[in-house]
C-alpha positions, -999 to 999 in steps of 0.1 A, spaced: 118 895 472 86 911 461 52 909 481 30 880 474 2 898 458 -27 873 464 -24 856 498 -43 825 506 -67 813 532 -49 808 567 -46 771 561 -50 762 524 -37 724 533 -68 721 555 -90 738 531 -79 716 502 -82 683 523 -115 695 534 -125 702 496 -118 666 486 -123 642 517 -150 619 514 -156 624 553 -159 653 576 -128 659 594 -130 657 633 -117 685 654 -90 663 666 -80 656 628 -81 694 620 -58 701 649 -34 675 640 -33 689 604 -29 724 614 -1 714 639 20 694 612 53 708 619 63 728 587 94 750 576 82 778 554 104 794 526 97 819 500 110 817 465 112 844 438 99 837 404 112 809 383 133 791 407 136 756 407 124 741 440 133 707 431 150 690 402 146 657 384 169 632 398 168 648 435 164 624 463 143 645 488 136 636 524 106 661 528 75 673 508 63 706 503 30 723 503 21 755 482 10 781 509 8 811 484 15 816 449 16 790 420 44 764 409 46 742 379 58 706 375 77 702 342 101 681 323 126 691 294 141 671 265 178 668 260 175 697 236 161 718 263 123 720 252 101 723 280 67 708 288 48 721 318 28 690 329 9 708 358 3 740 375 -2 736 413 -23 760 435 -25 768 472 -32 736 492 -14 714 466 13 691 476 31 686 443 56 659 452 35 639 478 44 607 456 81 609 469 69 597 503 71 562 484 94 569 453 132 576 460 139 596 430 123 626 414 112 621 380 105 658 372 113 692 381 93 717 399 96 756 398 80 787 411 56 805 387 57 841 401 66 847 439 56 820 461 55 808 498 60 771 505 57 749 536 82 717 538 75 690 559 99 659 565 87 628 552 90 611 587 64 637 601 39 631 574 43 592 582 37 598 618 7 618 610 -8 592 589 -1 565 614 -17 584 643 -49 596 620 -53 570 592 -82 589 577 -59 619 570 -36 595 553 -66 581 531 -75 619 521 -39 624 510 -41 592 489 -70 603 474 -49 636 466 -26 616 446 -53 594 427 -70 629 417 -37 642 405 -36 613 382 -70 622 369 -58 655 364 -27 643 342 -51 619 322 -74 650 313 -45 671 305 -33 643 282 -67 647 261 -66 685 263 -31 686 248 -37 654 223 -72 659 211 -82 696 214 -76 727 194 -56 756 210 -88 776 216 -105 750 235 -72 739 252 -69 774 268 -104 775 277 -101 741 295 -71 753 313 -90 784 325 -122 765 334 -97 741 354 -79 768 373 -112 789 382 -126 757 398 -97 743 416 -89 779 430 -127 783 438 -124 750 461 -97 767 483 -115 804 483 -93 821 458 -117 826 428 -145 850 442 -167 861 411 -149 840 390 -118 856 392 -83 846 400 -45 854 397 -31 841 363 9 847 369 20 829 342 37 843 310 27 836 276 58 815 274 46 795 303 12 789 291 26 778 256 46 753 274 16 739 292 -7 738 261 20 727 236 18 759 214 42 789 206 39 822 226 26 839 193 -2 812 192 -10 818 230 -14 855 224 -36 849 193 -56 825 213 -60 848 243 -73 875 218 -97 851 204 -113 842 240 -114 880 248 -130 890 215 -155 862 220 -164 878 254 -155 848 274 -127 862 293 -104 892 303 -70 891 313 -53 923 330 -26 928 354 -20 890 357 -57 885 367 -82 861 347 -118 869 348 -143 848 332 -170 870 319 -192 838 303 -189 807 322 -213 788 303 -198 798 270 -163 790 284 -172 755 294 -190 749 263 -158 759 244 -136 736 266 -161 708 270 -153 710 305 -169 684 327 -152 689 363 -159 654 376 -122 646 372 -116 670 399 -135 651 423 -142 680 444 -165 673 474 -186 706 465 -192 715 427 -173 744 414 -188 776 400 -206 761 372 -225 729 365 -203 701 348 -211 694 312 -213 656 302 -195 646 272 -215 627 245 -214 589 250 -196 568 223 -205 534 210 -176 509 208 -173 492 175 -150 463 166 -117 471 148 -118 453 114 -86 444 98 
């Protein structure tokens, strides 16, 4: 397997929990989280990690690299529902749901840490505040899905891609992986198209438009934001839905208020 090109911080799970928790972890809680028994495994690009219909007895955390949650139609058409970054636990919901209702695949080479459900339950019983933090993680994931629904359903391709880039930079910045508003972007144009609901040709054209506008560059699978304020304006990006303890690399943009009028028949 190829070497992972962009190694993460020593403990991305700890970094992730600290970035979203509503409290400061005690030293005892930090030690317990770091000591969580974990079996590490490496995956090559485009390998399924878990599949829809599986009944797993363990969860996994992303330690290095990216993974994606996706679903397919009976005809084989694929929709990427989410990209997951170091520190994320993409299948944490399966502590309480018996059957997976989606599949998760590697995006480029990645390193994962698998934790038995029983070990997580024991951790949460011994340290309830850590359990609260992971519950907050699942609620934030729900907020991300809601924002992506808006992004795909109501924004043009140019704004959709800008929004995805803003979100990736902000989330990776929270775990120390987006210095100078630059981050890994291992997704192929086909994968970006599956995430944004557009064709690969449209992805290429939209990327060129963002480059020509002086907003971003993409080279050697690295994304660099050249004009953060411009990109957030195009994307209508407001990071509130990420619920980070610290703000990302830019100031959130508030959406205009809209009045509610009765619908007349």
